[in-house]
C-alpha positions in Angstrom: 39.1 19.3 -8.9 37.8 16.6 -11.6 35.3 13.8 -10.4 35.2 10.3 -12.5 31.2 9.8 -13.3 29.8 7.0 -14.7 26.0 5.8 -15.1 24.7 2.3 -15.1 21.1 0.8 -15.9 19.8 -1.7 -13.4 16.9 -4.7 -13.9 16.0 -3.9 -10.5 17.3 0.1 -8.3 16.3 -1.7 -4.6 18.6 -4.5 -5.4 21.3 -2.9 -6.2 21.2 -0.1 -4.7 21.6 -2.5 -1.8 24.3 -4.2 -3.3 26.8 -1.0 -4.1 25.8 -0.1 -0.7 27.3 -2.6 0.3 30.3 -2.4 -2.3 31.3 1.5 -1.7 30.3 1.1 2.3 27.8 3.4 2.1 23.8 4.4 1.5 23.7 6.8 -1.4 23.5 10.4 -1.7 20.4 10.4 -3.3 17.6 8.1 -3.0 14.5 8.4 -6.1 11.8 5.4 -6.8 14.0 5.4 -10.6 17.7 6.3 -9.5 20.2 6.4 -7.0 23.5 8.5 -6.7 26.5 7.5 -4.6 28.9 10.6 -4.5 32.5 9.1 -2.9 35.9 10.2 -2.0 37.0 7.4 -2.8 37.8 6.5 -5.0 36.4 10.0 -6.3 33.4 9.2 -7.9 30.1 9.8 -8.5 28.5 6.6 -9.5 24.9 6.6 -10.7 22.5 4.3 -11.2 19.0 4.3 -13.2 15.6 2.0 -13.6 14.6 3.4 -16.3 13.1 0.3 -18.8 17.0 0.8 -20.7 19.4 -2.4 -20.8 20.9 -3.5 -17.5 24.7 -2.2 -18.4 26.8 0.8 -18.7 25.1 4.0 -19.7 27.9 6.3 -20.8 30.9 7.7 -18.4 31.7 11.2 -17.7 33.8 13.7 -16.3 32.2 15.4 -13.3 33.5 19.2 -12.7 33.8 22.2 -10.1 33.4 25.1 -12.4 32.6 26.8 -15.8 37.0 27.3 -16.1 37.2 23.4 -15.9 34.3 22.3 -18.3 35.6 25.6 -20.7 39.0 23.5 -20.2 37.6 20.2 -21.2 35.6 21.2 -24.4 39.1 23.4 -25.1 40.8 19.9 -25.5 37.9 18.6 -27.5 37.7 21.6 -30.1 40.8 21.3 -30.3 40.9 18.0 -31.6 38.9 18.6 -33.3 35.7 16.0 -31.7 32.2 16.2 -32.8 30.5 17.5 -29.7 26.4 17.5 -28.4 26.7 20.3 -26.1 23.8 21.1 -23.9 23.2 24.5 -21.7 21.1 24.4 -18.9 20.1 20.9 -19.2 17.8 18.4 -16.5 18.8 15.5 -16.4 19.1 12.7 -13.6 17.5 15.4 -10.4 20.1 17.7 -11.8 20.8 21.1 -14.0 23.9 21.2 -15.3 25.7 22.8 -18.4 27.6 20.0 -20.5 28.7 19.0 -23.7 29.2 15.1 -25.4 31.5 12.8 -27.1 31.7 9.1 -28.2 34.9 8.0 -28.0 36.0 5.6 -30.8 34.5 2.4 -29.3 31.0 4.3 -29.3 30.7 4.5 -25.3 29.7 8.1 -24.4 31.5 10.6 -22.3 29.8 13.4 -21.2 31.2 15.8 -19.4 29.8 18.4 -17.4 29.4 20.9 -14.8 26.4 21.1 -12.1 24.2 23.8 -11.5 21.8 22.7 -9.5 19.2 19.8 -8.0 15.8 19.6 -10.1 12.8 17.7 -8.9 12.8 15.4 -12.2 15.0 13.0 -13.8 15.1 15.1 -16.9 13.1 17.6 -18.3 12.6 16.0 -21.8 9.0 13.9 -20.6 9.5 11.8 -17.0 7.7 8.9 -18.3 10.9 8.4 -21.0 12.0 4.6 -20.8 15.8 6.4 -21.8 18.5 5.0 -18.3 20.4 8.9 -18.6 19.8 12.0 -20.9 22.0 11.6 -23.2 21.8 13.2 -26.8 19.2 11.9 -29.8 21.0 8.8 -31.1 21.4 10.7 -34.4 23.7 12.3 -33.1 25.3 10.6 -31.0 25.7 8.5 -33.8 27.0 11.2 -35.5 29.8 11.7 -33.1 31.4 9.1 -33.2 32.1 8.9 -37.1 33.9 12.7 -36.4 35.5 10.9 -33.2 36.7 8.3 -35.4 38.8 10.8 -37.3 40.1 12.2 -34.5 44.3 11.5 -34.8 46.3 9.7 -31.8 
């Protein structure tokens, strides 16, 4: 089963945790000093927030899958549409290890499709003091993805 994923950068993590806990009616499933995540069943969404120095607002959206077959199914559709894909295997991001594929929609919004393999003790494996809200590929890679995505036929 697939779960929608939203990641939002916030200015004040504690206030945001309180706000979203009231909105969702439950505390986060994961709370770290710079990150929180709700795994909701209604709506069926993986909603994450982080305070890591990025501008407040939507960081990226995605689809979390339960297994490799579902991840491969999505990648096959993206490949068939000739979309530029940035793939990461065993990447550490948001305190989890995952296999993932990134694309950019025509408006420049990063989309992550991923299968979580395990939890991780650090936010990412690049630089724990990075100001990146999340672990999206480099700006250059995403710009390349966006340019190619614009060529995809409707």
